[in-house]
N, C-alpha and C positions, 0 to 999 in steps of 0.2 A: 840398547837401546828399547827391545822389543818388549823386556819386562818390565818397564815402567809404563810402557804404554798399556799393557794388558793391564798392571794394576791399575793404571787410572781410568780405564774404560770399565773395568770390573767395578770399582768405587762407584762412579757416574751411573752405572746400573743399577747398582744395589739402592743408592739415592733415590733413584727414579721410582724403583718397586715400593720404596718405603713410602713415597708418595702417594703412588696409585694406591698403594693398598690403606694407608692409614688416612688418608686425606682425599677418598675417591672423589666425592662432590667439589671439592675446591679444585682438585687436578682436572676435574672435567669442564669446569667453566674459566679457568684460568688459561690452560694450555691454549695457544692458539689453533684453531682447527679441529680440537677435539669433539667441539659441541656440534659441529656441522654436520658430523658422522651419523647422527642420530642422538635419539633420546638415551640418557644414560642408562646404561645396565651395569649395576654394580656389580654383580655375578662375572659378566664378560670383563670389566674393566679390572678387576682384582686377577683373573685368569692373567691377563695381560702383564699385572704386576709379577705375578708368580713367574711367568716367560724372564722377563727382567729380570728376578731376584736368581732365579737357575743358571741365567746367562752370568749375573756377575760373579756368582760362586765360583762358576767354572774358570774365567778367567781370572778371577783372584788366584785361584789354585795354580792355574798355569803361570801367573808373574810371580808368586813364588817358588816353583818347582822347576821353572822351564820343562813344563808339561806340554807338548805341541798339540797331543791329541786333547785334552783338555780346552787347550787355546782355540781350537778350530770347534770344540763344540759350544764354546762359550758365545764365539763369535757368529756360530750359525743363524742363531735367531735374529739377532743383533742384523745381521746382513739380508737375511730374507725380510725382515721387517722393514728396512732400508729401500729395497726393491718394490717392495711394494707401495710405499708412500710415493716414490719416483713414479711410479705408473699412475697413481691416484691425482698426484701433481698432472701429469700430462693428461689424465682428461678430466681436469680442471680448465685446461687451455694454457698449462705453462705460466700462470700469472708470478710476476714478480712482488709478491705480498709478506705479510707478515708470517702467514701460516708457512709458505715456502722456506722462507729463513729460518724461522723455527725448526724444520724440517732439517734443513740443511747442518744447523749448528748442534741440533738435538738427536738427529737420527741417523742421518748419513754420514757426517764426518766420525762420530764414534764408530759406527760400523765399518766404515772404511779403514779408519785406525787399527781397529780389533782385527780386521781380516788381515791386514799386512802384517801386524806382527805376528800372527797365528801362522801365516803361509810363511813366513821368512824366519820363526825362530829354528832355531839347531832342535833336532829331535833329542829327547832325551835320553841319555847316555853316548849319543854319539859324539865324543870329543870334548863334553864336559866334565 
């Protein structure tokens, strides 16, 4: 079960990376909550896109090869980003709004799935 989860979250991260990189302005004005973080900084946004890209590649590798180290590396950015977004949600007063829903579905749940898959994946070579 872990490998399909890693592949799905990895693909999701790559699609998100491509969206941020190739349609930065559209991403900025379309994704709920992004514009509230301040004015668009294309350089910074694309750096975030690259973080999603590297996570996505590592998760895809992990999903194809059963590589636990790659899974943990790929899931680390997603997990840290999810924790940060939860902290921001708390600073906003824990509102049940579209930004919170977008964060839950697009950040927290994929990160949780990737972390679960990474931590429960059998180590490469150990009984495989």
